[in-house]
A tleap script that builds the chain and sets N, CA, C and O, in Angstrom:
source leaprc.protein.ff14SB
mol = sequence {
  NMET ASN THR ILE HIE VAL ASP VAL VAL SER
  ALA GLU GLU SER ILE PHE SER GLY GLU ALA
  ARG PHE VAL ALA LEU PRO GLY GLU ALA GLY
  GLU LEU GLY ILE TYR PRO ARG HIE THR PRO
  LEU ILE SER ARG ILE LYS ALA GLY SER VAL
  ARG ILE GLU MET ALA ASP GLY SER GLU GLU
  PHE VAL PHE VAL ALA GLY GLY ILE LEU GLU
  VAL GLN PRO ASP CYS VAL THR VAL LEU SER
  ASP THR ALA ILE ARG GLY LYS ASP LEU ASP
  ASP GLU LYS ALA ASN ALA ALA LYS LEU ALA
  ALA GLN GLU ALA VAL LYS ASN ALA LYS THR
  GLU LEU ASP LEU ALA ARG ALA THR SER GLU
  LEU ALA VAL MET ALA ALA GLN ILE ALA ALA
  LEU ARG LYS TYR ARG GLN LYS CLYS
}
set mol.1.N position { 11.254 -15.158 -19.811 }
set mol.1.CA position { 11.357 -13.937 -19.033 }
set mol.1.C position { 11.318 -14.280 -17.550 }
set mol.1.O position { 10.603 -15.189 -17.129 }
set mol.2.N position { 12.086 -13.551 -16.776 }
set mol.2.CA position { 12.201 -13.773 -15.350 }
set mol.2.C position { 11.119 -13.000 -14.610 }
set mol.2.O position { 11.127 -11.769 -14.625 }
set mol.3.N position { 10.182 -13.699 -13.960 }
set mol.3.CA position { 9.109 -13.040 -13.219 }
set mol.3.C position { 8.956 -13.647 -11.837 }
set mol.3.O position { 9.517 -14.697 -11.526 }
set mol.4.N position { 8.183 -12.954 -11.024 }
set mol.4.CA position { 7.870 -13.405 -9.680 }
set mol.4.C position { 6.355 -13.288 -9.510 }
set mol.4.O position { 5.749 -12.331 -9.990 }
set mol.5.N position { 5.745 -14.257 -8.829 }
set mol.5.CA position { 4.297 -14.206 -8.614 }
set mol.5.C position { 4.007 -13.248 -7.455 }
set mol.5.O position { 4.664 -13.297 -6.415 }
set mol.6.N position { 3.012 -12.376 -7.651 }
set mol.6.CA position { 2.657 -11.378 -6.642 }
set mol.6.C position { 1.184 -11.533 -6.270 }
set mol.6.O position { 0.316 -11.615 -7.139 }
set mol.7.N position { 0.918 -11.572 -4.967 }
set mol.7.CA position { -0.450 -11.572 -4.448 }
set mol.7.C position { -0.584 -10.409 -3.476 }
set mol.7.O position { 0.217 -10.270 -2.551 }
set mol.8.N position { -1.606 -9.568 -3.689 }
set mol.8.CA position { -1.939 -8.503 -2.744 }
set mol.8.C position { -3.348 -8.805 -2.254 }
set mol.8.O position { -4.295 -8.866 -3.037 }
set mol.9.N position { -3.468 -8.994 -0.935 }
set mol.9.CA position { -4.725 -9.454 -0.355 }
set mol.9.C position { -5.154 -8.508 0.764 }
set mol.9.O position { -4.353 -8.147 1.627 }
set mol.10.N position { -6.434 -8.108 0.739 }
set mol.10.CA position { -6.994 -7.315 1.838 }
set mol.10.C position { -7.820 -8.241 2.715 }
set mol.10.O position { -7.926 -9.438 2.448 }
set mol.11.N position { -8.398 -7.680 3.755 }
set mol.11.CA position { -9.244 -8.482 4.640 }
set mol.11.C position { -10.492 -8.978 3.909 }
set mol.11.O position { -11.064 -10.003 4.282 }
set mol.12.N position { -10.914 -8.257 2.873 }
set mol.12.CA position { -12.139 -8.611 2.165 }
set mol.12.C position { -11.937 -9.468 0.922 }
set mol.12.O position { -12.772 -10.319 0.616 }
set mol.13.N position { -10.824 -9.249 0.195 }
set mol.13.CA position { -10.679 -9.908 -1.098 }
set mol.13.C position { -9.234 -9.914 -1.586 }
set mol.13.O position { -8.362 -9.249 -1.029 }
set mol.14.N position { -9.015 -10.685 -2.638 }
set mol.14.CA position { -7.735 -10.653 -3.338 }
set mol.14.C position { -7.770 -9.447 -4.273 }
set mol.14.O position { -8.646 -9.351 -5.132 }
set mol.15.N position { -6.826 -8.534 -4.108 }
set mol.15.CA position { -6.799 -7.302 -4.883 }
set mol.15.C position { -6.008 -7.489 -6.171 }
set mol.15.O position { -6.382 -6.962 -7.219 }
set mol.16.N position { -4.924 -8.235 -6.089 }
set mol.16.CA position { -4.084 -8.478 -7.272 }
set mol.16.C position { -3.434 -9.844 -7.146 }
set mol.16.O position { -3.013 -10.250 -6.062 }
set mol.17.N position { -3.358 -10.548 -8.267 }
set mol.17.CA position { -2.629 -11.802 -8.335 }
set mol.17.C position { -2.110 -11.943 -9.755 }
set mol.17.O position { -2.888 -11.968 -10.709 }
set mol.18.N position { -0.791 -12.034 -9.893 }
set mol.18.CA position { -0.222 -12.160 -11.228 }
set mol.18.C position { 1.291 -12.178 -11.212 }
set mol.18.O position { 1.923 -12.126 -10.157 }
set mol.19.N position { 1.859 -12.252 -12.406 }
set mol.19.CA position { 3.310 -12.296 -12.574 }
set mol.19.C position { 3.865 -10.887 -12.767 }
set mol.19.O position { 3.249 -10.056 -13.435 }
set mol.20.N position { 5.026 -10.624 -12.182 }
set mol.20.CA position { 5.638 -9.302 -12.268 }
set mol.20.C position { 7.143 -9.416 -12.434 }
set mol.20.O position { 7.756 -10.421 -12.074 }
set mol.21.N position { 7.725 -8.355 -12.989 }
set mol.21.CA position { 9.186 -8.273 -13.108 }
set mol.21.C position { 9.803 -7.605 -11.887 }
set mol.21.O position { 10.960 -7.856 -11.548 }
set mol.22.N position { 9.002 -6.733 -11.215 }
set mol.22.CA position { 9.538 -5.942 -10.111 }
set mol.22.C position { 8.384 -5.474 -9.239 }
set mol.22.O position { 7.290 -5.211 -9.739 }
set mol.23.N position { 8.624 -5.369 -7.934 }
set mol.23.CA position { 7.639 -4.848 -6.994 }
set mol.23.C position { 8.341 -3.845 -6.086 }
set mol.23.O position { 9.425 -4.122 -5.573 }
set mol.24.N position { 7.724 -2.677 -5.887 }
set mol.24.CA position { 8.245 -1.667 -4.952 }
set mol.24.C position { 7.140 -1.326 -3.966 }
set mol.24.O position { 5.985 -1.152 -4.356 }
set mol.25.N position { 7.494 -1.231 -2.682 }
set mol.25.CA position { 6.503 -0.924 -1.663 }
set mol.25.C position { 7.169 -0.289 -0.451 }
set mol.25.O position { 8.383 -0.390 -0.280 }
set mol.26.N position { 6.357 0.379 0.404 }
set mol.26.CA position { 6.922 1.092 1.552 }
set mol.26.C position { 7.171 0.184 2.750 }
set mol.26.O position { 6.254 -0.102 3.520 }
set mol.27.N position { 8.393 -0.260 2.902 }
set mol.27.CA position { 8.757 -1.069 4.064 }
set mol.27.C position { 8.817 -0.210 5.305 }
set mol.27.O position { 8.834 1.018 5.224 }
set mol.28.N position { 8.849 -0.849 6.433 }
set mol.28.CA position { 8.867 -0.116 7.703 }
set mol.28.C position { 10.111 0.773 7.837 }
set mol.28.O position { 10.045 1.849 8.432 }
set mol.29.N position { 11.230 0.325 7.291 }
set mol.29.CA position { 12.477 1.086 7.401 }
set mol.29.C position { 12.824 1.830 6.113 }
set mol.29.O position { 13.913 2.394 6.004 }
set mol.30.N position { 11.914 1.839 5.135 }
set mol.30.CA position { 12.174 2.530 3.872 }
set mol.30.C position { 11.617 1.750 2.701 }
set mol.30.O position { 11.050 0.670 2.871 }
set mol.31.N position { 11.782 2.301 1.521 }
set mol.31.CA position { 11.254 1.697 0.300 }
set mol.31.C position { 11.959 0.370 0.004 }
set mol.31.O position { 13.184 0.278 0.079 }
set mol.32.N position { 11.170 -0.654 -0.333 }
set mol.32.CA position { 11.702 -1.967 -0.683 }
set mol.32.C position { 11.491 -2.216 -2.164 }
set mol.32.O position { 10.430 -1.902 -2.704 }
set mol.33.N position { 12.486 -2.774 -2.821 }
set mol.33.CA position { 12.380 -3.190 -4.210 }
set mol.33.C position { 12.653 -4.680 -4.297 }
set mol.33.O position { 13.648 -5.171 -3.764 }
set mol.34.N position { 11.761 -5.398 -4.974 }
set mol.34.CA position { 11.872 -6.858 -5.006 }
set mol.34.C position { 11.886 -7.347 -6.448 }
set mol.34.O position { 10.984 -7.049 -7.230 }
set mol.35.N position { 12.909 -8.090 -6.778 }
set mol.35.CA position { 13.040 -8.736 -8.084 }
set mol.35.C position { 12.884 -10.248 -7.908 }
set mol.35.O position { 12.969 -10.748 -6.786 }
set mol.36.N position { 12.658 -10.979 -9.002 }
set mol.36.CA position { 12.621 -12.448 -8.906 }
set mol.36.C position { 13.886 -12.986 -8.239 }
set mol.36.O position { 14.967 -12.415 -8.387 }
set mol.37.N position { 13.743 -14.073 -7.515 }
set mol.37.CA position { 14.818 -14.752 -6.776 }
set mol.37.C position { 15.357 -13.909 -5.616 }
set mol.37.O position { 16.518 -14.049 -5.230 }
set mol.38.N position { 14.519 -13.042 -5.065 }
set mol.38.CA position { 14.896 -12.225 -3.915 }
set mol.38.C position { 15.099 -13.131 -2.702 }
set mol.38.O position { 14.459 -14.177 -2.595 }
set mol.39.N position { 15.955 -12.749 -1.821 }
set mol.39.CA position { 16.173 -13.468 -0.570 }
set mol.39.C position { 14.875 -13.485 0.239 }
set mol.39.O position { 14.181 -12.470 0.286 }
set mol.40.N position { 14.530 -14.602 0.873 }
set mol.40.CA position { 13.317 -14.647 1.695 }
set mol.40.C position { 13.324 -13.556 2.766 }
set mol.40.O position { 14.362 -13.231 3.343 }
set mol.41.N position { 12.140 -13.002 3.013 }
set mol.41.CA position { 12.022 -11.851 3.893 }
set mol.41.C position { 10.593 -11.766 4.414 }
set mol.41.O position { 9.641 -12.032 3.680 }
set mol.42.N position { 10.449 -11.397 5.670 }
set mol.42.CA position { 9.151 -11.042 6.232 }
set mol.42.C position { 9.339 -9.688 6.891 }
set mol.42.O position { 10.279 -9.485 7.659 }
set mol.43.N position { 8.423 -8.748 6.579 }
set mol.43.CA position { 8.560 -7.393 7.102 }
set mol.43.C position { 7.194 -6.748 7.242 }
set mol.43.O position { 6.254 -7.094 6.527 }
set mol.44.N position { 7.094 -5.812 8.165 }
set mol.44.CA position { 5.906 -4.976 8.219 }
set mol.44.C position { 6.053 -3.906 7.146 }
set mol.44.O position { 7.164 -3.506 6.798 }
set mol.45.N position { 4.926 -3.452 6.631 }
set mol.45.CA position { 4.952 -2.374 5.647 }
set mol.45.C position { 4.104 -1.217 6.147 }
set mol.45.O position { 3.160 -1.405 6.915 }
set mol.46.N position { 4.455 -0.015 5.700 }
set mol.46.CA position { 3.733 1.193 6.077 }
set mol.46.C position { 2.647 1.474 5.048 }
set mol.46.O position { 2.608 0.868 3.977 }
set mol.47.N position { 1.779 2.396 5.392 }
set mol.47.CA position { 0.755 2.835 4.449 }
set mol.47.C position { 1.429 3.490 3.247 }
set mol.47.O position { 2.355 4.287 3.399 }
set mol.48.N position { 0.957 3.149 2.064 }
set mol.48.CA position { 1.511 3.726 0.844 }
set mol.48.C position { 1.148 2.893 -0.359 }
set mol.48.O position { 0.250 2.052 -0.306 }
set mol.49.N position { 1.863 3.139 -1.456 }
set mol.49.CA position { 1.499 2.450 -2.692 }
set mol.49.C position { 2.453 1.296 -2.987 }
set mol.49.O position { 3.665 1.389 -2.798 }
set mol.50.N position { 1.857 0.219 -3.453 }
set mol.50.CA position { 2.595 -0.932 -3.951 }
set mol.50.C position { 2.619 -0.768 -5.469 }
set mol.50.O position { 1.569 -0.713 -6.110 }
set mol.51.N position { 3.809 -0.692 -6.033 }
set mol.51.CA position { 3.947 -0.554 -7.485 }
set mol.51.C position { 4.412 -1.885 -8.042 }
set mol.51.O position { 5.453 -2.411 -7.648 }
set mol.52.N position { 3.627 -2.423 -8.964 }
set mol.52.CA position { 3.921 -3.728 -9.547 }
set mol.52.C position { 4.205 -3.538 -11.025 }
set mol.52.O position { 3.327 -3.128 -11.784 }
set mol.53.N position { 5.437 -3.835 -11.435 }
set mol.53.CA position { 5.803 -3.766 -12.853 }
set mol.53.C position { 5.509 -5.129 -13.467 }
set mol.53.O position { 6.155 -6.129 -13.152 }
set mol.54.N position { 4.526 -5.138 -14.344 }
set mol.54.CA position { 4.058 -6.381 -14.952 }
set mol.54.C position { 5.073 -6.922 -15.959 }
set mol.54.O position { 5.984 -6.210 -16.382 }
set mol.55.N position { 4.905 -8.183 -16.332 }
set mol.55.CA position { 5.805 -8.829 -17.285 }
set mol.55.C position { 5.819 -8.117 -18.629 }
set mol.55.O position { 6.834 -8.135 -19.326 }
set mol.56.N position { 4.689 -7.479 -19.009 }
set mol.56.CA position { 4.618 -6.786 -20.300 }
set mol.56.C position { 5.100 -5.340 -20.226 }
set mol.56.O position { 5.040 -4.621 -21.223 }
set mol.57.N position { 5.581 -4.898 -19.053 }
set mol.57.CA position { 6.099 -3.541 -18.900 }
set mol.57.C position { 5.088 -2.554 -18.343 }
set mol.57.O position { 5.474 -1.462 -17.928 }
set mol.58.N position { 3.809 -2.901 -18.320 }
set mol.58.CA position { 2.802 -2.011 -17.738 }
set mol.58.C position { 2.937 -2.037 -16.214 }
set mol.58.O position { 3.622 -2.895 -15.656 }
set mol.59.N position { 2.279 -1.094 -15.554 }
set mol.59.CA position { 2.351 -1.017 -14.100 }
set mol.59.C position { 0.971 -1.068 -13.475 }
set mol.59.O position { -0.010 -0.575 -14.031 }
set mol.60.N position { 0.930 -1.671 -12.318 }
set mol.60.CA position { -0.293 -1.748 -11.520 }
set mol.60.C position { 0.029 -1.102 -10.176 }
set mol.60.O position { 1.097 -1.337 -9.611 }
set mol.61.N position { -0.901 -0.281 -9.657 }
set mol.61.CA position { -0.723 0.346 -8.354 }
set mol.61.C position { -1.812 -0.123 -7.411 }
set mol.61.O position { -2.971 -0.269 -7.798 }
set mol.62.N position { -1.420 -0.360 -6.157 }
set mol.62.CA position { -2.375 -0.723 -5.114 }
set mol.62.C position { -1.998 0.068 -3.869 }
set mol.62.O position { -0.840 0.061 -3.449 }
set mol.63.N position { -2.982 0.755 -3.276 }
set mol.63.CA position { -2.748 1.434 -2.001 }
set mol.63.C position { -2.977 0.434 -0.883 }
set mol.63.O position { -3.979 -0.280 -0.884 }
set mol.64.N position { -2.050 0.377 0.079 }
set mol.64.CA position { -2.226 -0.453 1.269 }
set mol.64.C position { -2.091 0.438 2.497 }
set mol.64.O position { -1.274 1.359 2.526 }
set mol.65.N position { -2.901 0.152 3.507 }
set mol.65.CA position { -2.867 0.916 4.754 }
set mol.65.C position { -1.993 0.184 5.766 }
set mol.65.O position { -2.402 -0.037 6.905 }
set mol.66.N position { -0.783 -0.190 5.342 }
set mol.66.CA position { 0.103 -0.963 6.197 }
set mol.66.C position { -0.183 -2.443 6.043 }
set mol.66.O position { -1.093 -2.841 5.316 }
set mol.67.N position { 0.598 -3.248 6.731 }
set mol.67.CA position { 0.383 -4.691 6.659 }
set mol.67.C position { 1.665 -5.473 6.799 }
set mol.67.O position { 2.639 -5.017 7.398 }
set mol.68.N position { 1.642 -6.672 6.225 }
set mol.68.CA position { 2.771 -7.600 6.305 }
set mol.68.C position { 3.185 -8.009 4.892 }
set mol.68.O position { 2.349 -8.214 4.013 }
set mol.69.N position { 4.477 -8.120 4.705 }
set mol.69.CA position { 5.054 -8.556 3.432 }
set mol.69.C position { 5.802 -9.860 3.665 }
set mol.69.O position { 6.583 -9.981 4.609 }
set mol.70.N position { 5.554 -10.836 2.793 }
set mol.70.CA position { 6.363 -12.062 2.791 }
set mol.70.C position { 6.958 -12.207 1.407 }
set mol.70.O position { 6.246 -12.159 0.404 }
set mol.71.N position { 8.266 -12.385 1.357 }
set mol.71.CA position { 8.965 -12.582 0.095 }
set mol.71.C position { 9.615 -13.953 0.102 }
set mol.71.O position { 10.343 -14.302 1.031 }
set mol.72.N position { 9.349 -14.724 -0.934 }
set mol.72.CA position { 10.031 -15.982 -1.217 }
set mol.72.C position { 10.686 -15.808 -2.589 }
set mol.72.O position { 10.294 -14.909 -3.333 }
set mol.73.N position { 11.659 -16.625 -2.943 }
set mol.73.CA position { 12.351 -16.433 -4.224 }
set mol.73.C position { 11.425 -16.376 -5.444 }
set mol.73.O position { 11.754 -15.730 -6.439 }
set mol.74.N position { 10.273 -17.045 -5.373 }
set mol.74.CA position { 9.379 -17.058 -6.541 }
set mol.74.C position { 7.998 -16.483 -6.244 }
set mol.74.O position { 7.094 -16.604 -7.070 }
set mol.75.N position { 7.814 -15.848 -5.057 }
set mol.75.CA position { 6.475 -15.360 -4.690 }
set mol.75.C position { 6.569 -14.197 -3.700 }
set mol.75.O position { 7.358 -14.235 -2.755 }
set mol.76.N position { 5.753 -13.163 -3.930 }
set mol.76.CA position { 5.624 -12.031 -3.015 }
set mol.76.C position { 4.176 -11.984 -2.560 }
set mol.76.O position { 3.264 -12.006 -3.385 }
set mol.77.N position { 3.957 -11.920 -1.241 }
set mol.77.CA position { 2.605 -11.818 -0.704 }
set mol.77.C position { 2.526 -10.584 0.175 }
set mol.77.O position { 3.327 -10.401 1.091 }
set mol.78.N position { 1.533 -9.731 -0.124 }
set mol.78.CA position { 1.272 -8.536 0.668 }
set mol.78.C position { -0.090 -8.722 1.327 }
set mol.78.O position { -1.100 -8.884 0.642 }
set mol.79.N position { -0.112 -8.699 2.656 }
set mol.79.CA position { -1.351 -8.835 3.420 }
set mol.79.C position { -1.641 -7.507 4.106 }
set mol.79.O position { -0.796 -6.980 4.830 }
set mol.80.N position { -2.834 -6.967 3.879 }
set mol.80.CA position { -3.196 -5.681 4.463 }
set mol.80.C position { -4.663 -5.687 4.842 }
set mol.80.O position { -5.487 -6.262 4.130 }
set mol.81.N position { -4.998 -5.054 5.956 }
set mol.81.CA position { -6.413 -4.921 6.314 }
set mol.81.C position { -7.163 -4.160 5.230 }
set mol.81.O position { -8.281 -4.521 4.864 }
set mol.82.N position { -6.533 -3.097 4.719 }
set mol.82.CA position { -7.150 -2.274 3.687 }
set mol.82.C position { -6.222 -2.182 2.489 }
set mol.82.O position { -5.064 -1.786 2.622 }
set mol.83.N position { -6.727 -2.547 1.330 }
set mol.83.CA position { -5.984 -2.423 0.077 }
set mol.83.C position { -6.966 -1.976 -1.002 }
set mol.83.O position { -8.062 -2.523 -1.119 }
set mol.84.N position { -6.562 -0.974 -1.791 }
set mol.84.CA position { -7.435 -0.410 -2.812 }
set mol.84.C position { -6.656 -0.296 -4.114 }
set mol.84.O position { -5.553 0.250 -4.133 }
set mol.85.N position { -7.217 -0.805 -5.196 }
set mol.85.CA position { -6.578 -0.677 -6.508 }
set mol.85.C position { -6.433 0.802 -6.849 }
set mol.85.O position { -7.307 1.608 -6.529 }
set mol.86.N position { -5.329 1.153 -7.498 }
set mol.86.CA position { -5.097 2.542 -7.873 }
set mol.86.C position { -6.258 3.141 -8.640 }
set mol.86.O position { -6.640 4.287 -8.399 }
set mol.87.N position { -6.817 2.381 -9.556 }
set mol.87.CA position { -7.923 2.894 -10.376 }
set mol.87.C position { -9.198 3.108 -9.557 }
set mol.87.O position { -10.102 3.811 -10.008 }
set mol.88.N position { -9.287 2.514 -8.358 }
set mol.88.CA position { -10.474 2.643 -7.516 }
set mol.88.C position { -10.334 3.721 -6.436 }
set mol.88.O position { -11.278 3.974 -5.687 }
set mol.89.N position { -9.156 4.356 -6.355 }
set mol.89.CA position { -8.971 5.406 -5.350 }
set mol.89.C position { -9.856 6.603 -5.694 }
set mol.89.O position { -9.941 7.005 -6.854 }
set mol.90.N position { -10.508 7.165 -4.686 }
set mol.90.CA position { -11.430 8.277 -4.878 }
set mol.90.C position { -10.877 9.518 -4.184 }
set mol.90.O position { -10.738 9.549 -2.961 }
set mol.91.N position { -10.565 10.534 -4.975 }
set mol.91.CA position { -9.975 11.772 -4.481 }
set mol.91.C position { -10.870 12.456 -3.441 }
set mol.91.O position { -10.389 12.865 -2.384 }
set mol.92.N position { -12.153 12.580 -3.734 }
set mol.92.CA position { -13.069 13.277 -2.827 }
set mol.92.C position { -13.198 12.554 -1.488 }
set mol.92.O position { -13.160 13.184 -0.431 }
set mol.93.N position { -13.350 11.226 -1.536 }
set mol.93.CA position { -13.481 10.456 -0.291 }
set mol.93.C position { -12.210 10.555 0.542 }
set mol.93.O position { -12.270 10.710 1.762 }
set mol.94.N position { -11.056 10.466 -0.122 }
set mol.94.CA position { -9.779 10.530 0.597 }
set mol.94.C position { -9.594 11.887 1.262 }
set mol.94.O position { -9.174 11.958 2.417 }
set mol.95.N position { -9.901 12.956 0.550 }
set mol.95.CA position { -9.761 14.293 1.131 }
set mol.95.C position { -10.754 14.515 2.272 }
set mol.95.O position { -10.402 15.122 3.283 }
set mol.96.N position { -11.983 14.033 2.123 }
set mol.96.CA position { -12.977 14.163 3.191 }
set mol.96.C position { -12.537 13.386 4.425 }
set mol.96.O position { -12.687 13.874 5.545 }
set mol.97.N position { -11.998 12.189 4.236 }
set mol.97.CA position { -11.524 11.378 5.360 }
set mol.97.C position { -10.324 12.040 6.033 }
set mol.97.O position { -10.185 11.983 7.254 }
set mol.98.N position { -9.461 12.666 5.241 }
set mol.98.CA position { -8.304 13.365 5.809 }
set mol.98.C position { -8.767 14.536 6.673 }
set mol.98.O position { -8.246 14.743 7.769 }
set mol.99.N position { -9.746 15.304 6.182 }
set mol.99.CA position { -10.283 16.423 6.966 }
set mol.99.C position { -10.920 15.927 8.264 }
set mol.99.O position { -10.752 16.540 9.318 }
set mol.100.N position { -11.650 14.818 8.183 }
set mol.100.CA position { -12.258 14.237 9.387 }
set mol.100.C position { -11.184 13.801 10.382 }
set mol.100.O position { -11.341 13.986 11.589 }
set mol.101.N position { -10.101 13.226 9.878 }
set mol.101.CA position { -9.010 12.797 10.760 }
set mol.101.C position { -8.320 14.008 11.394 }
set mol.101.O position { -7.954 13.965 12.569 }
set mol.102.N position { -8.141 15.087 10.625 }
set mol.102.CA position { -7.546 16.307 11.185 }
set mol.102.C position { -8.430 16.877 12.294 }
set mol.102.O position { -7.934 17.335 13.323 }
set mol.103.N position { -9.729 16.843 12.073 }
set mol.103.CA position { -10.675 17.318 13.085 }
set mol.103.C position { -10.616 16.436 14.333 }
set mol.103.O position { -10.673 16.938 15.456 }
set mol.104.N position { -10.502 15.133 14.134 }
set mol.104.CA position { -10.407 14.206 15.265 }
set mol.104.C position { -9.133 14.452 16.072 }
set mol.104.O position { -9.146 14.332 17.297 }
set mol.105.N position { -8.034 14.796 15.398 }
set mol.105.CA position { -6.786 15.116 16.105 }
set mol.105.C position { -7.002 16.353 16.981 }
set mol.105.O position { -6.577 16.380 18.135 }
set mol.106.N position { -7.663 17.374 16.430 }
set mol.106.CA position { -7.915 18.606 17.192 }
set mol.106.C position { -8.804 18.358 18.409 }
set mol.106.O position { -8.616 18.964 19.464 }
set mol.107.N position { -9.777 17.457 18.245 }
set mol.107.CA position { -10.768 17.234 19.296 }
set mol.107.C position { -10.455 16.056 20.218 }
set mol.107.O position { -11.284 15.689 21.051 }
set mol.108.N position { -9.289 15.470 20.082 }
set mol.108.CA position { -8.934 14.304 20.899 }
set mol.108.C position { -8.904 14.691 22.379 }
set mol.108.O position { -8.301 15.695 22.759 }
set mol.109.N position { -9.557 13.885 23.194 }
set mol.109.CA position { -9.641 14.165 24.635 }
set mol.109.C position { -8.648 13.340 25.446 }
set mol.109.O position { -8.246 13.740 26.538 }
set mol.110.N position { -8.255 12.186 24.905 }
set mol.110.CA position { -7.295 11.335 25.615 }
set mol.110.C position { -6.117 11.037 24.699 }
set mol.110.O position { -6.166 11.279 23.492 }
set mol.111.N position { -5.069 10.512 25.297 }
set mol.111.CA position { -3.899 10.136 24.493 }
set mol.111.C position { -4.257 9.031 23.499 }
set mol.111.O position { -3.743 9.009 22.381 }
set mol.112.N position { -5.127 8.126 23.900 }
set mol.112.CA position { -5.557 7.046 23.015 }
set mol.112.C position { -6.329 7.601 21.816 }
set mol.112.O position { -6.106 7.176 20.682 }
set mol.113.N position { -7.237 8.549 22.064 }
set mol.113.CA position { -7.977 9.192 20.973 }
set mol.113.C position { -7.011 9.898 20.023 }
set mol.113.O position { -7.161 9.816 18.803 }
set mol.114.N position { -6.028 10.588 20.581 }
set mol.114.CA position { -5.046 11.300 19.774 }
set mol.114.C position { -4.231 10.327 18.928 }
set mol.114.O position { -3.982 10.584 17.750 }
set mol.115.N position { -3.816 9.209 19.526 }
set mol.115.CA position { -3.031 8.212 18.789 }
set mol.115.C position { -3.840 7.627 17.630 }
set mol.115.O position { -3.322 7.474 16.524 }
set mol.116.N position { -5.102 7.302 17.883 }
set mol.116.CA position { -5.961 6.757 16.815 }
set mol.116.C position { -6.152 7.764 15.695 }
set mol.116.O position { -6.029 7.423 14.519 }
set mol.117.N position { -6.452 8.993 16.055 }
set mol.117.CA position { -6.686 10.030 15.053 }
set mol.117.C position { -5.417 10.328 14.253 }
set mol.117.O position { -5.476 10.530 13.040 }
set mol.118.N position { -4.282 10.355 14.931 }
set mol.118.CA position { -3.011 10.603 14.252 }
set mol.118.C position { -2.688 9.478 13.275 }
set mol.118.O position { -2.207 9.723 12.169 }
set mol.119.N position { -2.957 8.247 13.693 }
set mol.119.CA position { -2.740 7.093 12.825 }
set mol.119.C position { -3.636 7.173 11.591 }
set mol.119.O position { -3.172 6.944 10.474 }
set mol.120.N position { -4.891 7.489 11.780 }
set mol.120.CA position { -5.832 7.615 10.654 }
set mol.120.C position { -5.406 8.739 9.723 }
set mol.120.O position { -5.503 8.605 8.503 }
set mol.121.N position { -4.936 9.844 10.285 }
set mol.121.CA position { -4.463 10.967 9.467 }
set mol.121.C position { -3.265 10.544 8.619 }
set mol.121.O position { -3.182 10.904 7.445 }
set mol.122.N position { -2.346 9.790 9.198 }
set mol.122.CA position { -1.180 9.314 8.445 }
set mol.122.C position { -1.594 8.391 7.302 }
set mol.122.O position { -1.036 8.473 6.208 }
set mol.123.N position { -2.565 7.517 7.546 }
set mol.123.CA position { -3.050 6.610 6.499 }
set mol.123.C position { -3.703 7.401 5.377 }
set mol.123.O position { -3.476 7.112 4.202 }
set mol.124.N position { -4.508 8.391 5.726 }
set mol.124.CA position { -5.182 9.170 4.688 }
set mol.124.C position { -4.188 10.017 3.893 }
set mol.124.O position { -4.347 10.179 2.684 }
set mol.125.N position { -3.176 10.553 4.552 }
set mol.125.CA position { -2.144 11.299 3.834 }
set mol.125.C position { -1.402 10.377 2.866 }
set mol.125.O position { -1.091 10.774 1.743 }
set mol.126.N position { -1.122 9.155 3.300 }
set mol.126.CA position { -0.455 8.181 2.427 }
set mol.126.C position { -1.358 7.799 1.258 }
set mol.126.O position { -0.876 7.607 0.141 }
set mol.127.N position { -2.661 7.687 1.502 }
set mol.127.CA position { -3.587 7.345 0.416 }
set mol.127.C position { -3.639 8.466 -0.616 }
set mol.127.O position { -3.660 8.196 -1.817 }
set mol.128.N position { -3.661 9.709 -0.170 }
set mol.128.CA position { -3.679 10.840 -1.101 }
set mol.128.C position { -2.374 10.887 -1.889 }
set mol.128.O position { -2.393 11.161 -3.089 }
set mol.129.N position { -1.242 10.624 -1.239 }
set mol.129.CA position { 0.042 10.578 -1.944 }
set mol.129.C position { 0.050 9.453 -2.976 }
set mol.129.O position { 0.554 9.634 -4.085 }
set mol.130.N position { -0.501 8.300 -2.622 }
set mol.130.CA position { -0.582 7.179 -3.565 }
set mol.130.C position { -1.466 7.539 -4.752 }
set mol.130.O position { -1.154 7.190 -5.891 }
set mol.131.N position { -2.555 8.226 -4.492 }
set mol.131.CA position { -3.462 8.652 -5.556 }
set mol.131.C position { -2.750 9.602 -6.508 }
set mol.131.O position { -2.894 9.473 -7.724 }
set mol.132.N position { -1.994 10.543 -5.987 }
set mol.132.CA position { -1.240 11.476 -6.843 }
set mol.132.C position { -0.209 10.731 -7.676 }
set mol.132.O position { -0.051 11.003 -8.866 }
set mol.133.N position { 0.496 9.787 -7.047 }
set mol.133.CA position { 1.508 9.021 -7.755 }
set mol.133.C position { 0.861 8.204 -8.886 }
set mol.133.O position { 1.399 8.121 -9.990 }
set mol.134.N position { -0.287 7.613 -8.593 }
set mol.134.CA position { -1.012 6.821 -9.592 }
set mol.134.C position { -1.441 7.716 -10.762 }
set mol.134.O position { -1.304 7.331 -11.923 }
set mol.135.N position { -1.951 8.893 -10.456 }
set mol.135.CA position { -2.414 9.801 -11.516 }
set mol.135.C position { -1.256 10.304 -12.365 }
set mol.135.O position { -1.422 10.499 -13.569 }
set mol.136.N position { -0.074 10.521 -11.762 }
set mol.136.CA position { 1.097 10.971 -12.520 }
set mol.136.C position { 1.523 9.931 -13.533 }
set mol.136.O position { 1.938 10.275 -14.640 }
set mol.137.N position { 1.428 8.661 -13.169 }
set mol.137.CA position { 1.857 7.571 -14.052 }
set mol.137.C position { 0.914 7.387 -15.226 }
set mol.137.O position { 1.322 6.903 -16.282 }
set mol.138.N position { -0.341 7.768 -15.050 }
set mol.138.CA position { -1.337 7.580 -16.119 }
set mol.138.C position { -1.159 8.572 -17.188 }
set mol.138.O position { -1.905 8.566 -18.167 }
savepdb mol mol.pdb
quit
């Protein structure tokens, strides 16, 4: 069977390492799909879900808050400051963080505060979308 090795790494730990038939993730310019023997590529990725189709046909989901993607013909590496396994995503925490980010946007006093709060709001919205996508697949 034709597979590609996939590593998803956060600042704290290795989140996923294994063989896959296909990987889909949110590239900076749109959704990227990667199969074995893909052309080498380095790209920034946006906040969203990494979908990994395992060799046995099952799927693994990982939320990433942006990062860097490196693709080699036999290996995919996703580096992200924050990465959370789909099964570990917490609906209540994500919604509370989104509300806090919305409040921070309203109360921003400087352009820098507004930019930070807007960025955090976008990440939390992407995490909630990833959580919904993960729950739909289950």
